[in-house]
C-alpha positions, 0 to 999 in steps of 0.5 A: 562482604555480604552486602557485596555478594548481594549486590553481585547476586541482584546484578546477575539476576539483573543480567539474567532477567535482561537476556531473558527478555531480550530473547523473549522481544527476539521471538516475538519480533515475527507477528501473523495476523492474529498477533498483529495488534490493532490500533482500533482496539483502545484497550490493549491493541494502541498501546502495543502499536505505540500510539494513543489510546484516547483516539483511534488511529490508522498506525502500528508500530509495535517494535518501536522501529520508527522514531517518536517525530516520525511517529508524530509526523505520521499521525498527523498525515494521516489523521488528515487523510482519513479525516473525511465522513465516512458517510461519504465514502468513495465507494458509494460516491457518484464518480462526478463527486470523485472527480471534484475531490480528487481536484482538491489539493491536500492543503485544503481543509480535512473536510474536503480530502477524499476519504480513504483509509490510509493505515501503516504497519511496521513490524521486524518480520512476517512470521513463518506459516508453522512455528515449529519449522522453518518453513517459507514466510507467509505470502506478504500481499496476503498478509497485507490483505488480511491486515487491512481487511481485519483493520477496516472491519474495526475502523468506520471506512469500507474495506474498498475505500482502504490502504495498508502499507506494510513494512517488513524490516527484517526483510527489508520488504514493503508493501502497498494492499489497496481496496477496490475503490483506491485501485481506481486511483493507485493501480497495482503497477503504481503501488508496485513503483511506489514501493520500488522508489524506496528501495536504496532507502530500505537497503541503507535502513532508513525505514523512517524516511521510506514510510514518510516517502511512501505515505506522500506518494499514496497522499499524491497519488489519492489527492490528486491522481493525475499529477502521477498518473495514478489512474492511469492504464496498465501495461495489458490495457496498452498491449491491448489498445496497440494490437486492437489498432495494429489490427484495424490498420491491417484489415484496413490494408486488406480492404484497400488492397482488395479494391485496388487489385480489382481496379486494376482488373476492371482496367486491364479489362476495359484495356483488352475491351478497347482492342 
């Protein structure tokens, strides 16, 4: 009887502990910039991110949302994209060299790829601006920028050569933060289009495929921007060009009109003279 009571008590204790741990996990599911694990911190951050503690990684999956096979695939892709020498980063490379590198296909050797630092962060949710209230969430764009800059400081790449893909799974939102040099190849409009293209996957909670598709699109834009229009003109630039052309046509029209009016006046004057 005592054995049964002991077993029952042990079960109750285990259940209480499980509930406590579960509630603790739900609390820690919301992250601030300060509490997001750093995958470049091999002493503790890498383990929390679910990546190797032996070599730095640009992948962080603290809530284990992504499946193991997705993590393996992403790790390989990111390693290949990030494997070029940081000493020849785009921010310090001539335009001719950049054009030569971007013409290289993704299937080439790692040393011939663009030396970008592409990172992925998948979390449950961005924490509220204050822990004591249900205030509105921190602006996700600012959150992504802050994490990207923080990771760049610990990585080997210039901040302008970095990209961070942030996925907030509870809000079904995906954001792409890019450095200044990267924006020469992936404009803000292109980044938005990439994120928008996986909305249907996010709605069905297919986060693995959404992240894989986004990384693939980013890879394509950086290694072959001409094929996707990554470096295409923004809508504002296009509108500006259109207005410029219209203004030029209007100016030329005025000149032609003035010239024709002058010719008409001269013709009439000559006609009166002949009479």
